[in-house]
C-alpha positions as CSV (number, residue, x, y, z in Angstrom):
1,M,38.2,14.8,69.8
2,D,37.1,18.2,68.6
3,S,36.5,19.1,72.3
4,L,39.9,17.9,73.6
5,L,41.5,20.1,70.8
6,L,39.4,23.0,71.8
7,V,40.5,22.5,75.5
8,L,44.2,22.2,74.5
9,I,43.9,25.4,72.4
10,C,42.3,27.4,75.2
11,T,44.9,26.0,77.6
12,A,47.8,27.2,75.4
13,A,46.2,30.6,74.9
14,I,45.7,31.1,78.7
15,I,49.5,30.0,79.4
16,A,50.7,32.4,76.9
17,F,48.7,35.3,78.4
18,I,49.9,34.5,81.8
19,S,53.5,34.3,80.8
20,K,53.4,37.5,78.9
21,T,51.8,39.1,82.0
22,I,54.5,37.8,84.3
23,S,57.3,38.8,81.9
24,K,55.8,42.4,81.8
25,L,55.6,42.4,85.7
26,R,59.2,41.3,86.0
27,Q,60.6,44.0,83.6
28,P,61.8,47.1,85.6
29,R,59.5,50.1,85.2
30,R,60.8,52.6,82.6
31,N,61.0,56.4,83.5
32,T,59.9,57.9,80.4
33,P,59.4,61.7,79.9
34,P,56.2,63.2,81.0
35,G,53.3,63.7,78.5
36,P,49.6,63.5,77.5
37,K,47.8,60.2,77.5
38,P,47.6,58.9,74.1
39,W,44.4,57.7,72.3
40,P,44.0,54.3,70.7
41,I,45.4,54.0,67.3
42,I,46.1,57.8,66.7
43,G,48.2,58.6,69.8
44,N,48.4,62.2,70.4
45,L,48.1,63.2,66.7
46,N,44.9,65.0,67.6
47,L,46.8,67.5,69.6
48,I,48.8,68.8,66.6
49,G,47.5,71.8,65.0
50,P,48.6,73.3,61.6
51,I,51.5,75.1,63.2
52,P,53.2,72.0,64.9
53,H,55.9,74.1,66.8
54,Q,53.4,76.2,68.4
55,S,51.2,73.2,69.5
56,F,54.3,71.6,71.1
57,H,55.2,74.9,72.8
58,F,51.8,75.1,74.5
59,L,52.1,71.5,75.4
60,S,55.6,71.9,77.0
61,R,54.0,74.6,79.4
62,K,52.0,71.6,80.9
63,Y,54.4,68.8,80.6
64,G,57.8,70.4,80.7
65,E,61.1,70.9,78.7
66,I,61.3,67.4,77.8
67,M,58.1,65.4,77.0
68,Q,57.0,62.4,75.2
69,L,54.0,62.0,72.9
70,K,52.8,59.1,70.7
71,F,52.3,59.6,67.0
72,G,50.3,56.6,66.2
73,K,52.2,53.8,68.0
74,Y,55.5,55.5,67.7
75,P,57.2,57.6,70.5
76,V,58.0,61.2,69.8
77,V,60.2,63.1,72.3
78,V,60.3,66.9,72.1
79,A,63.0,69.0,73.6
80,S,62.0,72.7,74.3
81,S,65.0,74.1,76.4
82,P,68.4,74.8,75.7
83,E,69.5,72.0,78.4
84,M,67.5,69.5,76.7
85,A,68.7,70.4,73.2
86,K,72.3,70.2,74.6
87,Q,71.5,66.6,75.8
88,F,70.2,65.2,72.5
89,L,72.6,67.5,70.2
90,R,76.0,67.2,72.2
91,V,75.9,64.9,75.2
92,H,74.0,62.0,73.4
93,D,74.8,63.2,69.8
94,T,76.1,59.7,68.6
95,V,72.7,58.0,69.7
96,F,70.5,60.6,68.0
97,A,72.6,61.4,64.7
98,T,70.5,59.6,62.3
99,R,67.1,60.4,60.8
100,P,63.6,58.6,60.9
101,P,62.6,57.0,57.7
102,L,59.7,59.4,56.8
103,A,57.8,59.9,53.6
104,A,59.5,63.3,52.7
105,G,63.2,61.4,52.5
106,K,61.7,58.6,50.4
107,Y,59.8,60.6,47.9
108,T,61.5,64.0,47.8
109,A,64.9,63.2,48.5
110,Y,65.8,60.2,46.1
111,N,65.2,57.6,48.8
112,Y,67.2,59.1,51.3
113,S,70.1,59.8,48.9
114,D,70.7,63.3,49.8
115,M,72.1,64.7,53.1
116,T,69.3,66.1,54.7
117,W,67.5,62.9,55.1
118,A,70.3,60.2,54.8
119,P,70.7,58.0,57.7
120,Y,74.1,58.4,59.5
121,G,76.5,56.3,58.0
122,P,79.2,56.2,55.1
123,Q,77.1,57.8,52.6
124,W,76.2,60.6,54.8
125,R,79.9,61.1,55.7
126,L,80.8,61.0,52.1
127,A,78.0,63.9,51.4
128,R,79.3,65.9,54.3
129,K,82.9,65.5,53.1
130,I,82.0,66.6,49.7
131,Y,80.1,69.7,50.9
132,L,82.9,70.9,53.3
133,S,85.7,70.4,50.9
134,E,83.9,71.4,47.5
135,V,81.2,73.9,48.5
136,F,81.7,75.4,51.9
137,S,85.4,75.7,52.6
138,A,86.6,79.3,53.0
139,K,88.6,79.2,49.8
140,K,85.5,78.0,47.9
141,I,83.3,80.5,49.6
142,E,85.6,83.4,48.7
143,S,86.1,82.3,45.1
144,F,82.3,83.0,44.4
145,E,82.3,86.4,46.0
146,H,82.1,87.9,42.7
147,V,78.8,86.0,42.0
148,R,77.3,87.4,44.9
149,I,78.2,91.0,44.2
150,E,76.8,90.6,40.8
151,E,73.4,89.2,41.9
152,T,73.4,91.9,44.7
153,R,73.7,94.6,41.9
154,N,71.0,92.8,40.0
155,L,68.9,92.8,43.1
156,V,69.1,96.5,43.8
157,S,68.7,97.3,40.3
158,R,65.6,95.3,39.8
159,L,64.2,97.1,43.1
160,R,65.1,100.5,41.8
161,S,63.2,99.8,38.5
162,V,59.9,99.2,40.5
163,S,60.5,102.1,43.0
164,G,57.3,103.7,43.9
165,D,55.1,100.7,43.3
166,P,54.0,98.0,45.9
167,V,56.3,94.9,45.6
168,V,56.1,91.4,47.1
169,L,59.7,91.6,48.7
170,R,60.0,87.9,49.2
171,D,59.8,87.5,45.2
172,H,62.9,89.5,44.8
173,L,64.8,88.1,47.8
174,M,64.1,84.7,46.4
175,H,65.3,86.0,42.9
176,Y,68.8,86.9,44.3
177,T,69.2,83.6,46.3
178,V,68.2,81.3,43.7
179,S,70.4,83.3,41.0
180,A,73.4,83.1,43.2
181,T,73.0,79.6,44.3
182,C,72.6,78.4,41.0
183,R,75.6,80.1,39.7
184,M,77.8,78.9,42.6
185,I,76.3,75.2,42.7
186,L,75.3,74.5,39.1
187,G,77.7,77.0,37.2
188,K,74.8,79.1,35.8
189,K,71.3,80.1,36.5
190,Y,69.5,77.6,34.0
191,F,66.9,80.6,33.4
192,C,67.4,84.1,32.3
193,D,66.3,87.2,34.4
194,S,63.8,87.9,31.4
195,E,62.4,84.5,31.6
196,D,60.0,85.0,34.5
197,D,58.1,81.6,33.9
198,K,61.2,79.5,34.3
199,F,62.2,81.3,37.5
200,V,58.5,81.2,39.0
201,T,58.4,77.3,38.2
202,L,61.8,76.8,40.0
203,Q,60.8,79.0,43.0
204,D,57.3,77.2,43.0
205,M,59.1,73.9,43.3
206,L,61.4,74.9,46.0
207,D,58.3,76.5,48.0
208,E,56.7,73.1,47.7
209,W,59.8,71.1,48.7
210,F,59.9,73.1,51.9
211,L,56.2,72.9,52.7
212,L,56.3,69.2,52.2
213,N,59.4,68.3,53.9
214,G,58.2,69.9,57.1
215,A,54.7,68.2,56.7
216,F,53.4,65.7,59.5
217,V,52.2,63.0,57.2
218,I,49.7,60.7,59.0
219,S,50.8,57.7,57.3
220,D,54.3,57.9,58.6
221,W,53.0,57.3,62.0
222,I,49.9,55.0,61.1
223,P,51.2,52.9,58.2
224,W,48.2,50.9,57.5
225,L,46.5,54.3,56.4
226,K,49.1,54.8,53.9
227,F,47.1,53.6,50.8
228,L,44.5,56.3,51.6
229,D,46.9,59.0,51.6
230,L,44.3,61.1,53.6
231,Q,46.1,64.5,53.5
232,G,47.2,64.3,49.8
233,Y,50.8,64.8,50.8
234,V,52.3,61.6,49.3
235,K,50.6,62.3,45.9
236,R,52.1,65.9,46.0
237,M,55.5,64.5,47.0
238,K,55.5,62.2,44.1
239,T,54.5,64.9,41.6
240,L,57.1,67.1,43.0
241,Y,59.7,64.5,42.7
242,N,58.8,64.2,38.9
243,R,59.2,67.9,38.3
244,L,62.5,68.2,40.3
245,D,63.9,65.0,38.7
246,N,63.3,66.7,35.3
247,F,65.2,69.7,36.3
248,H,68.2,67.8,37.7
249,N,68.4,65.4,34.4
250,Y,68.3,68.5,32.5
251,V,71.3,70.0,34.5
252,I,73.2,66.8,34.5
253,D,72.9,66.1,30.8
254,D,73.9,69.7,30.0
255,H,77.0,69.2,32.0
256,Q,77.8,65.8,30.6
257,T,77.5,67.2,27.2
258,R,79.8,70.1,27.8
259,Q,82.3,67.7,29.5
260,K,82.8,65.7,26.2
261,G,84.3,69.0,24.8
262,A,86.4,70.0,27.8
263,A,90.2,69.5,27.7
264,A,91.8,67.9,30.7
265,E,93.6,71.0,31.6
266,E,90.3,72.8,32.1
267,E,89.2,70.5,34.8
268,K,90.1,73.1,37.6
269,D,87.2,75.1,36.2
270,F,84.8,72.3,36.6
271,T,81.7,72.9,38.6
272,L,80.5,71.0,41.5
273,V,78.2,69.1,39.3
274,D,81.1,67.9,37.1
275,K,83.1,66.9,40.1
276,L,80.1,65.1,41.4
277,L,79.8,63.1,38.1
278,K,83.4,62.4,37.9
279,M,83.3,60.9,41.5
280,A,80.1,58.8,40.5
281,D,82.7,57.2,37.7
282,D,85.2,56.5,40.2
283,P,85.3,52.5,41.0
284,N,87.6,53.2,44.0
285,L,85.2,55.4,45.9
286,E,84.3,53.8,49.2
287,V,80.6,54.6,48.8
288,K,79.0,54.3,45.2
289,L,77.8,57.7,44.1
290,T,74.8,57.0,41.9
291,R,73.1,59.4,39.7
292,D,70.2,59.7,42.1
293,C,72.9,60.6,44.9
294,V,74.2,63.3,42.8
295,K,70.6,64.7,42.3
296,G,69.9,64.4,45.8
297,L,73.1,66.3,46.9
298,L,72.5,69.0,44.3
299,Q,68.9,69.4,45.4
300,D,69.9,69.9,49.2
301,L,72.2,72.6,48.1
302,L,69.6,74.4,45.9
303,A,67.2,74.3,48.4
304,G,69.2,75.2,51.5
305,G,70.8,78.0,49.8
306,T,67.6,79.7,48.8
307,D,64.6,79.6,50.8
308,T,66.4,79.8,54.4
309,S,68.2,83.0,53.6
310,A,65.2,84.8,51.8
311,A,62.9,83.8,54.9
312,T,65.3,85.3,57.4
313,V,65.6,88.6,55.7
314,E,61.8,88.8,55.3
315,W,61.2,88.0,58.9
316,A,63.7,90.7,59.9
317,L,62.4,93.3,57.9
318,C,58.5,92.5,59.2
319,E,59.9,93.2,62.6
320,I,62.0,96.3,62.1
321,L,59.4,97.9,59.9
322,R,57.1,97.8,62.9
323,Q,59.7,99.7,64.9
324,P,61.0,102.7,63.0
325,R,63.7,103.4,65.8
326,I,65.6,100.2,64.7
327,I,65.8,101.2,60.9
328,K,66.9,104.6,62.1
329,K,69.5,103.3,64.3
330,A,70.8,100.5,61.6
331,K,70.9,103.3,58.9
332,E,73.1,105.6,61.2
333,E,75.4,102.8,61.6
334,L,75.5,102.0,57.8
335,D,76.0,105.7,57.2
336,R,78.9,106.0,59.6
337,V,80.6,102.9,58.3
338,I,79.9,102.8,54.7
339,G,79.1,106.3,53.7
340,R,76.9,107.3,50.8
341,K,79.0,106.4,47.9
342,R,79.2,102.7,47.9
343,W,77.3,99.5,48.7
344,V,78.1,97.3,51.7
345,E,80.9,94.6,51.1
346,E,81.3,91.3,52.7
347,N,84.4,92.6,54.5
348,D,82.3,95.5,56.1
349,F,80.1,92.9,58.2
350,S,82.7,93.0,61.1
351,Q,82.2,96.7,61.5
352,L,78.2,96.5,61.7
353,P,77.3,95.3,64.9
354,Y,73.8,96.7,64.9
355,V,72.7,95.2,61.6
356,E,74.4,91.9,62.9
357,A,72.3,92.2,66.1
358,I,69.1,92.4,64.0
359,I,70.0,89.2,62.2
360,M,70.7,87.4,65.4
361,E,67.4,88.6,67.1
362,S,65.5,87.6,63.9
363,M,67.1,84.2,64.1
364,R,66.0,84.1,67.8
365,L,62.4,85.1,67.3
366,H,62.0,83.5,64.0
367,P,64.4,80.5,63.5
368,L,65.3,79.3,60.1
369,A,63.8,75.9,61.2
370,T,61.2,76.1,64.0
371,L,61.7,72.5,64.6
372,L,65.1,71.1,63.5
373,A,65.1,68.4,61.1
374,P,64.2,65.2,63.2
375,H,66.6,63.0,65.0
376,Y,66.3,59.2,65.7
377,A,67.3,57.1,68.4
378,I,69.6,54.2,67.1
379,D,69.7,52.6,70.6
380,D,68.0,52.8,74.1
381,C,69.4,55.9,75.9
382,K,68.8,57.5,79.4
383,V,68.5,61.4,78.8
384,A,68.3,63.6,81.8
385,G,67.2,60.7,83.9
386,F,64.5,59.7,81.4
387,D,64.5,56.3,79.4
388,I,64.4,57.0,75.7
389,S,63.7,54.0,73.5
390,K,65.3,52.9,70.3
391,G,63.4,54.1,67.5
392,T,62.1,57.2,69.1
393,T,62.0,60.2,67.0
394,V,63.2,63.5,68.7
395,L,62.3,67.0,67.9
396,I,64.2,70.2,69.0
397,N,61.8,72.9,69.1
398,T,63.9,76.0,68.5
399,W,61.0,78.3,68.4
400,S,60.2,77.5,72.2
401,I,63.8,77.8,72.9
402,G,64.0,81.2,71.5
403,R,61.1,82.2,73.9
404,D,62.6,80.6,76.9
405,P,62.3,83.2,79.6
406,K,65.0,81.5,81.6
407,S,67.3,82.4,78.7
408,W,66.1,85.6,77.2
409,D,64.7,88.7,78.9
410,S,61.3,90.1,77.4
411,P,61.5,87.0,74.9
412,E,58.4,88.0,73.0
413,E,59.9,91.4,72.2
414,F,61.9,92.0,69.2
415,L,65.1,93.6,70.7
416,P,68.4,93.7,68.7
417,E,70.1,95.5,71.7
418,R,70.1,92.4,73.6
419,F,73.0,91.2,71.5
420,L,75.3,94.3,71.5
421,G,78.4,94.2,73.5
422,K,78.3,90.4,74.0
423,E,80.0,87.5,72.3
424,T,77.0,85.4,71.3
425,D,77.5,82.1,69.4
426,M,75.0,81.1,66.6
427,L,77.0,78.1,65.4
428,G,75.9,75.4,67.9
429,S,77.8,75.8,70.9
430,N,75.1,78.2,72.5
431,F,72.0,76.1,72.9
432,A,69.7,78.9,73.4
433,L,70.4,80.1,69.7
434,L,70.3,77.3,67.2
435,P,69.6,78.7,63.7
436,F,71.9,76.1,62.1
437,G,71.5,73.3,64.6
438,S,74.5,71.7,66.5
439,G,76.4,68.4,66.5
440,R,77.0,66.1,63.7
441,R,73.9,67.2,61.9
442,R,74.7,71.0,62.1
443,C,74.1,72.6,58.8
444,P,77.5,72.7,56.9
445,G,76.5,75.8,54.8
446,Y,76.0,78.2,57.7
447,N,79.0,80.7,56.8
448,L,77.7,80.9,53.2
449,G,74.2,81.5,54.6
450,L,75.2,84.4,56.9
451,K,77.1,86.1,54.1
452,M,74.0,86.1,51.9
453,V,71.5,87.2,54.7
454,R,73.9,90.0,55.8
455,T,74.4,91.2,52.1
456,M,70.6,91.3,51.4
457,L,69.6,92.9,54.7
458,A,72.6,95.5,55.0
459,N,72.3,96.8,51.4
460,L,68.4,96.8,51.4
461,L,68.5,99.1,54.6
462,H,71.5,101.1,53.0
463,G,70.1,101.7,49.6
464,F,66.5,102.2,50.1
465,E,63.6,103.9,52.3
466,F,60.8,101.5,53.0
467,Q,57.0,102.3,53.3
468,L,54.5,99.5,54.2
469,A,52.1,99.0,51.4
470,E,49.9,96.6,53.4
471,D,50.1,96.0,57.3
472,V,52.8,93.5,58.6
473,C,51.5,90.1,59.5
474,L,53.6,88.1,62.0
475,E,51.3,84.8,61.4
476,E,53.4,81.8,60.4
477,M,53.1,79.5,57.5
478,Y,54.7,76.2,58.6
479,G,57.1,74.1,56.6
480,L,60.8,73.0,57.1
481,T,61.4,76.6,56.9
482,T,58.6,78.8,58.5
483,H,57.6,82.0,56.5
484,P,55.2,84.7,57.2
485,K,51.7,83.7,56.3
486,K,51.0,86.9,54.5
487,P,54.2,88.0,52.5
488,L,55.6,91.6,53.1
489,V,54.5,94.0,50.7
490,V,56.3,97.4,50.6
491,V,57.0,100.4,48.5
492,M,60.8,101.2,48.1
493,E,62.5,104.3,47.2
494,P,66.5,104.5,46.4
495,T,68.6,106.8,48.5
496,L,72.0,106.5,47.1
497,P,73.2,108.3,44.0
498,S,71.8,107.0,41.0
499,Q,74.8,105.7,39.4
500,L,75.4,103.2,42.2
501,Y,72.2,101.3,40.9
């Protein structure tokens, strides 16, 4: 009896194996993008170094502008040219409009309750609608111009107070962006300029958020290693979640307390926090806006309005301080258009093409996100003749695209002049320059971000002379936003009449 059972089991196993083999042979051969042969278990994770976009860039030189890797058992496609970016972000935008379920979205974005990591669907559409109507409409942005003016004055005053001393410029840029963003989004700073500890704590949390949201977490790709947390990233994400959650709870509780004493006629003066809390109480809302959703939306705005703008200005200054002719040419333009008796205002930007060209060149060579936040295939799709499977993660390497010799002459050189006399779109239709992404997932805050970058860079160049206190370092520190590995340290001397500071 035992022998008969063993024979039956072996026969069944052989039949199953033969059936599976025949089924595979009958399936049409899939034409997947080229790429390196994956190792068992880890796939191609061994090929990704500490600066992932550079690793992908060097791999693309061998395998081409579209290539497929394996992270663990999961397929990952990397697009490294404007044409391939267009395929994923415009031609097949609906297929790749969602996000992969990564640890960063779970642990630092209230279980995908924000807009950055939210899957494509009703919640994401509601978040985008709120952003476009309540934060980034032309009317809303204009209504907060006085905030940006006041914080610009605070920035130049702080820099004048430390003139002659070496300063880490990024700290001052972040102070401007955090202060302005908090006031525009939360209604007030939630720290005083004299309270260095509170500001440094908030800046530290934002720095950690960007680092962890750009991290390649091994357990995202090899799930059975999750319990080990080999890199320690998940533990750090949970710690950061608790710190950020305490901050958001403090902000929300403060607004709820103040709402109780607000008269109905004062509603027009409510901040975004107040409006989100009111929407959360609306039973007729198509999608339930939970307290965690409110926190996630506020967190996206706080993060998106601070680090990205500061990093762009720091990269621009790192580049132009290595080329005195660029600073000289920019200052000549500012003196000619603005004069020496006032600061640069937002309505001056259209008359400053060279300063604008510096910003565009910085965004080309040092994009805000060297890898756009990952896209994810919701269905099988054929892209540029290649078969892309449902469940594939797609990465757009804007760092490679900005160095594409087919799109840019002398791509490794910092040459603002390449943009002079040309109409170059930065908002998603020119796939050779994608500082804000493109398609459905394009950053909705691009207009406000550009205003803040232009304001900081133009006024710093207009009101100060720079001397390097330490050599400029162009090495990168990777994250969702990539910074100079070594912060820019300068000595600044004011050049405008003292009463302007």
